[in-house]
C-alpha positions in Angstrom: 10.7 1.1 20.1 10.9 1.7 16.4 8.1 3.5 14.7 6.9 0.7 12.5 4.8 3.1 10.4 7.5 5.6 9.6 8.6 5.2 6.0 10.6 8.4 5.9 13.5 8.1 3.5 12.0 5.1 1.8 11.2 5.0 -1.9 8.2 2.9 -3.0 6.9 1.9 -6.5 3.3 1.0 -7.0 2.3 -0.3 -10.4 -1.3 0.4 -11.3 -1.2 3.1 -8.7 -3.4 5.6 -10.5 -6.7 4.3 -9.1 -8.4 1.7 -7.0 -6.3 -0.4 -4.6 -3.1 0.9 -6.1 -3.9 4.5 -5.4 -5.0 3.7 -1.9 -1.7 2.0 -1.2 0.4 4.7 -2.9 -1.3 7.4 -0.9 -1.0 5.5 2.4 2.8 5.1 1.8 3.1 8.8 1.1 1.1 9.6 4.2 3.6 7.7 6.3 6.6 9.4 4.7 7.6 7.4 1.7 8.5 9.0 -1.7 6.2 7.2 -4.2 6.6 6.4 -7.9 3.3 5.5 -9.7 3.5 3.4 -12.8 0.5 3.1 -15.1 -0.5 2.8 -18.8 -2.6 5.9 -18.6 -1.4 9.2 -20.0 -1.7 10.9 -16.6 -2.3 10.3 -12.9 -3.1 13.8 -11.8 -5.7 12.9 -9.2 -3.4 10.4 -7.4 -0.4 12.8 -7.6 -2.5 15.7 -6.4 -3.7 13.7 -3.4 -0.1 12.7 -2.4 1.2 16.2 -2.9 -1.6 17.7 -0.9 -0.3 15.6 2.0 3.1 17.2 1.5 4.4 14.0 -0.1 6.8 13.6 -3.0 5.6 11.6 -6.0 6.4 10.9 -9.6 4.4 9.4 -12.4 5.9 7.1 -15.0 3.8 6.1 -18.0 4.5 2.5 -19.1 2.4 -0.2 -20.8 3.5 -3.1 -18.7 2.2 -5.5 -21.4 5.2 -4.5 -23.5 8.6 -5.9 -22.6 10.4 -3.0 -24.2 8.6 -0.6 -21.9 9.3 -2.7 -18.8 13.0 -2.8 -19.6 15.1 -0.7 -17.2 12.0 0.7 -15.4 13.2 0.2 -11.9 16.6 1.7 -12.7 14.8 4.7 -14.1 13.0 5.1 -10.7 16.2 4.7 -8.8 17.8 7.4 -10.9 14.9 9.7 -10.1 14.8 9.1 -6.4 18.3 7.8 -5.6 17.2 4.4 -4.2 14.4 1.8 -4.3 13.0 0.2 -1.1 9.5 -1.1 -1.9 8.0 -2.5 -5.0 4.2 -3.3 -5.1 3.3 -5.2 -8.3 -0.4 -4.2 -8.4 -1.1 -3.5 -12.1 -3.8 -5.7 -13.7 -7.2 -6.1 -15.1 -10.0 -8.7 -15.6 -11.1 -10.3 -18.8 -14.0 -12.7 -18.7 -14.7 -15.4 -21.3 -15.5 -19.1 -21.2 -12.4 -21.3 -20.9 -12.9 -23.2 -24.1 -13.5 -19.9 -26.1 -10.8 -17.8 -24.5 -8.9 -16.0 -27.3 -5.2 -17.0 -27.3 -4.2 -13.4 -28.1 -6.0 -12.3 -24.9 -4.3 -15.0 -22.9 -0.9 -13.8 -24.1 -1.8 -10.2 -23.2 -3.1 -11.2 -19.8 0.0 -13.3 -18.9 2.3 -10.5 -20.0 0.6 -7.9 -17.7 -0.3 -10.1 -14.8 2.6 -12.5 -14.5 5.6 -11.6 -16.8 5.6 -8.0 -15.7 5.5 -9.0 -12.0 8.5 -11.3 -12.5 10.6 -8.8 -14.6 10.0 -5.9 -12.3 10.7 -8.0 -9.2 13.9 -9.2 -10.9 14.9 -5.6 -11.7 14.0 -4.4 -8.2 15.7 -7.3 -6.6 19.1 -6.5 -8.2 18.9 -3.0 -6.9 17.8 -4.1 -3.4 20.7 -6.6 -3.2 23.1 -3.7 -3.8 21.3 -1.7 -1.1 21.2 -4.5 1.4 17.5 -5.2 1.6 14.0 -4.2 0.5 10.4 -5.3 0.2 8.6 -6.8 -2.8 4.8 -7.3 -2.6 2.8 -9.1 -5.3 -0.9 -8.2 -5.4 -2.7 -11.5 -6.1 -6.3 -12.5 -5.8 -8.6 -14.9 -4.1 -9.3 -16.1 -7.6 -6.1 -18.1 -7.2 -7.8 -20.2 -4.5 -11.6 -20.1 -5.1 -14.1 -19.4 -7.8 -11.6 -18.8 -10.6 -13.4 -20.7 -13.4 -14.9 -17.7 -15.1 -11.6 -15.9 -15.1 -9.4 -18.5 -16.6 -6.3 -16.4 -17.4 -6.6 -14.1 -14.4 -7.0 -17.0 -12.0 -4.1 -18.8 -13.6 -1.8 -15.9 -13.4 -2.7 -15.1 -9.8 -2.1 -18.7 -8.9 1.3 -18.5 -10.5 2.0 -15.4 -8.4 1.7 -17.5 -5.3 4.5 -19.8 -6.6 6.5 -16.8 -7.8 6.3 -15.2 -4.4 7.6 -18.4 -2.6 10.4 -18.9 -5.2 11.6 -15.3 -5.1 11.4 -15.3 -1.3 13.6 -18.4 -1.1 16.1 -16.8 -3.4 16.2 -13.3 -1.9 15.7 -13.7 1.9 19.4 -14.1 2.4 19.9 -10.6 1.0 17.5 -9.0 3.4 14.7 -8.8 0.8 11.2 -9.8 1.9 9.0 -11.1 -0.9 5.3 -11.6 0.0 1.9 -11.3 -1.5 -1.6 -10.0 -0.7 -4.6 -11.8 -2.2 -7.6 -9.5 -2.0 -11.2 -10.6 -2.4 -13.8 -8.4 -4.1 -13.2 -4.7 -3.2 -15.2 -1.6 -3.8 -13.3 -0.1 -6.7 -14.2 1.1 -10.1 -13.7 -2.4 -11.6 -16.6 -3.6 -9.4 -18.8 -0.5 -9.8 -21.7 -2.4 -11.3 -21.8 -4.8 -8.4 -21.6 -2.2 -5.7 -24.3 -0.1 -7.3 -26.8 -3.0 -7.3 -28.1 -3.6 -3.8 -29.7 -6.9 -4.5 -26.6 -8.3 -6.2 -24.4 -6.9 -3.5 -26.4 -8.5 -0.8 -26.3 -11.9 -2.5 -22.5 -11.6 -3.0 -22.0 -10.7 0.7 -24.1 -13.6 2.0 -21.4 -16.3 1.9 -18.8 -14.1 3.4 -18.3 -14.6 7.2 -17.7 -10.9 7.8 -20.9 -10.1 6.0 -19.3 -7.5 3.6 -17.0 -7.0 0.7 -13.8 -5.0 0.9 -13.3 -1.3 1.0 -10.1 0.2 -0.2 -9.1 1.1 3.3 -9.0 -2.7 4.1 -5.9 -3.2 2.0 -3.8 -0.5 3.7 -3.0 -2.3 7.0 -1.9 -5.6 5.4 0.2 -3.6 2.9 1.9 -1.4 5.5 2.7 -4.6 7.5 4.4 -6.3 4.6 6.1 -3.1 3.4 7.5 -2.1 6.8 9.8 -3.4 9.4 7.1 -5.3 11.3 7.4 -8.1 8.8 11.2 -8.5 8.8 10.9 -12.3 9.5 8.0 -12.9 7.1 9.0 -14.4 3.7 7.1 -16.1 0.9 3.6 -15.7 2.4 0.3 -14.8 0.8 -1.9 -12.8 3.0 -5.6 -13.3 2.1 -7.8 -10.3 2.7 -11.3 -11.3 1.9 -13.5 -11.2 5.0 -13.0 -14.9 5.6 -14.5 -16.1 2.3 -11.7 -18.5 1.2 -11.5 -19.9 4.7 -15.2 -20.7 5.1 
């Protein structure tokens, strides 16, 4: 039987891989043998790179502001030149901006769409061209349960994440014949720095967990299993799906 968790010889790209869920996924892929390229706007990713290298893994950091089309151009080819190939792309980079829908600044909307949606499409397109040449690959979009429930206070974020569901299906339909699997993961609320205020407030945390069937919010480890499934050979016949990881919240 194949070792489904052996990613030796694979090259993975994780955008927004410097911290939070992106870092957890990057480290997990490296732990299972993949060479990992982390893409982020920050000037450095020393902590994430150090963690991967401490495991004996190989990693590289590419600084890129994914809101800028000129910085997105040729990014996947740059990574292929560095590592010799490209097998897995995880479009994880993003952020949250909250504002009432009728007062949402149009400049902020444009910025949000550029990072959350345009970048995901462009990098998927770049990676897809490389993967067609190689005979296959995996593309994973990191969406959000805001695409399905409680997105009103996050108008641009929820809209972009909803569009990612459609983008995932469309790309899957176009690329499956080339041996490329395109799928998405939609996490709920996770214990990352973006939600530090919530997780440090016991009363607010208890209230937020109450409607969730599992009784808790996500920990970063909860993203790893779904990601490895979609990134590896276990999901060879899975195309165009969005896997919701939220403790049952959207299904309740």
